[in-house]
C-alpha positions as CSV (number, residue, x, y, z in Angstrom):
1,M,8.8,-9.1,18.0
2,I,10.2,-8.1,14.6
3,A,13.9,-8.5,14.5
4,S,14.4,-5.9,11.7
5,H,14.3,-3.1,9.2
6,E,13.7,-5.4,6.4
7,A,11.2,-7.9,8.4
8,A,9.7,-4.8,9.6
9,I,8.9,-3.2,6.0
10,S,8.0,-6.7,4.6
11,Q,5.4,-7.0,7.4
12,A,4.2,-3.5,6.3
13,R,4.1,-4.7,2.5
14,D,2.1,-7.7,2.9
15,I,0.0,-6.2,5.2
16,A,-0.5,-2.9,2.4
17,D,-1.0,-5.4,-0.3
18,Q,-3.6,-8.1,1.3
19,V,-5.6,-6.1,3.9
20,L,-5.1,-2.5,2.9
21,A,-4.9,-2.3,-1.1
22,P,-8.1,-4.5,-1.8
23,A,-10.1,-2.6,1.0
24,A,-9.0,1.3,0.8
25,A,-11.9,2.5,-2.0
26,E,-14.5,0.5,-0.2
27,N,-13.5,2.2,3.2
28,D,-13.3,5.3,2.4
29,K,-16.3,5.8,0.5
30,A,-18.3,4.1,3.4
31,A,-16.2,5.9,5.8
32,R,-15.5,2.8,7.6
33,F,-12.3,2.2,10.3
34,S,-10.8,-0.6,9.3
35,T,-10.3,-3.1,12.1
36,E,-9.1,-5.3,9.8
37,A,-6.2,-3.5,9.2
38,I,-5.6,-2.8,13.1
39,D,-5.6,-6.4,13.6
40,A,-3.0,-7.5,10.8
41,L,-0.7,-4.7,12.4
42,G,-1.3,-5.8,15.5
43,G,-0.5,-9.5,14.5
44,A,2.5,-8.3,12.7
45,S,3.8,-6.9,15.8
46,L,4.2,-3.4,13.9
47,L,2.2,-1.9,17.1
48,G,4.6,-1.8,19.1
49,L,7.2,-1.3,16.5
50,M,9.0,1.1,18.0
51,L,8.8,0.3,21.7
52,P,11.8,-1.6,23.7
53,T,12.7,-5.0,23.8
54,E,12.4,-5.1,27.3
55,I,8.9,-4.7,27.4
56,G,8.1,-6.9,24.1
57,G,8.4,-4.4,21.5
58,S,10.7,-4.9,18.5
59,G,13.1,-2.0,19.6
60,L,13.4,-0.2,15.9
61,G,13.7,3.6,15.5
62,P,12.1,6.2,13.7
63,R,13.7,5.1,10.0
64,T,11.8,2.1,10.2
65,F,8.8,3.6,11.6
66,A,8.9,6.2,8.8
67,H,9.3,3.5,6.3
68,V,6.7,1.2,7.5
69,T,4.0,4.4,7.7
70,G,5.0,5.2,3.8
71,T,4.4,1.3,2.9
72,L,1.3,1.5,4.7
73,A,0.3,5.3,3.1
74,E,0.7,4.1,-0.6
75,A,-2.2,1.4,0.2
76,D,-4.2,3.1,2.3
77,A,-3.6,6.7,3.7
78,S,-6.5,6.6,6.8
79,V,-4.9,3.6,7.9
80,A,-1.1,5.0,8.0
81,M,-3.2,8.2,9.5
82,V,-4.5,5.7,12.4
83,Y,-0.7,4.3,12.7
84,V,1.0,7.7,13.4
85,M,-1.5,8.6,15.5
86,H,-1.0,5.3,17.5
87,A,2.8,5.2,17.7
88,L,2.4,9.4,18.8
89,G,0.1,7.9,21.4
90,T,2.4,5.2,22.3
91,A,5.1,7.2,22.2
92,T,3.5,9.6,25.0
93,I,2.8,6.8,27.2
94,A,6.3,5.4,27.1
95,A,7.4,8.9,28.4
96,A,5.7,8.6,31.1
97,R,7.0,10.1,34.5
98,P,9.6,7.8,36.2
99,G,7.0,5.3,38.2
100,A,4.5,5.5,36.6
101,A,2.5,2.3,35.9
102,V,2.5,2.4,32.2
103,A,4.2,-0.8,32.3
104,P,0.9,-3.3,31.2
105,T,-0.5,-1.2,28.9
106,L,2.7,-0.7,26.9
107,Q,3.0,-4.3,27.2
108,E,-0.2,-4.7,25.8
109,I,0.5,-2.6,22.8
110,A,3.6,-4.4,22.1
111,A,1.2,-7.7,22.3
112,G,-0.5,-5.8,19.3
113,R,-3.7,-6.3,21.8
114,H,-4.2,-1.9,22.6
115,L,-4.5,1.0,19.8
116,S,-3.7,4.1,21.1
117,T,-4.4,7.5,20.0
118,L,-4.3,11.3,20.7
119,A,-7.4,13.5,21.4
120,F,-7.3,16.3,19.1
121,S,-7.7,18.4,16.0
122,E,-7.9,21.6,14.8
123,A,-10.7,23.9,13.3
124,G,-12.1,23.4,10.1
125,S,-10.0,19.7,9.6
126,R,-13.4,18.0,10.1
127,S,-12.1,16.2,12.6
128,H,-13.2,19.0,15.5
129,T,-15.6,18.0,17.4
130,P,-16.1,20.2,20.9
131,R,-19.4,19.4,21.7
132,K,-19.2,15.6,21.0
133,K,-17.9,12.6,23.4
134,R,-16.7,10.0,21.5
135,L,-16.0,6.7,23.1
136,A,-14.6,3.1,21.4
137,R,-15.0,0.2,23.0
138,M,-12.8,-3.3,22.5
139,Q,-15.4,-6.1,21.1
140,Q,-14.1,-9.4,22.2
């Protein structure tokens, strides 16, 4: 859990400087997904930034999220986009109907062990995959 806006920005700056920036150009050139970045974000409690403290999140708001995202984007825009999509997916899960069994998933997100996203794209965006099936598997 991150205690304050300033601490979240500091964590994001450290990750941007130590993990993202050194690898960004090569990852972009190789079209490589940075698992190291996601591991660092999870380890720093940034994946649960806006989740309530009652489930292990940091309970911080959109202002902090915007600053963290901007800090990440300065070092690696692709990682920042993955982070934004994760936050949107997480917010969607958190907004589930009352009584939905989402607490375990939200706790995994807050603990940095679950990456979420949304599954949509636009034609012409180079992410449009109408006939392709994608499957991600967690590696131990």
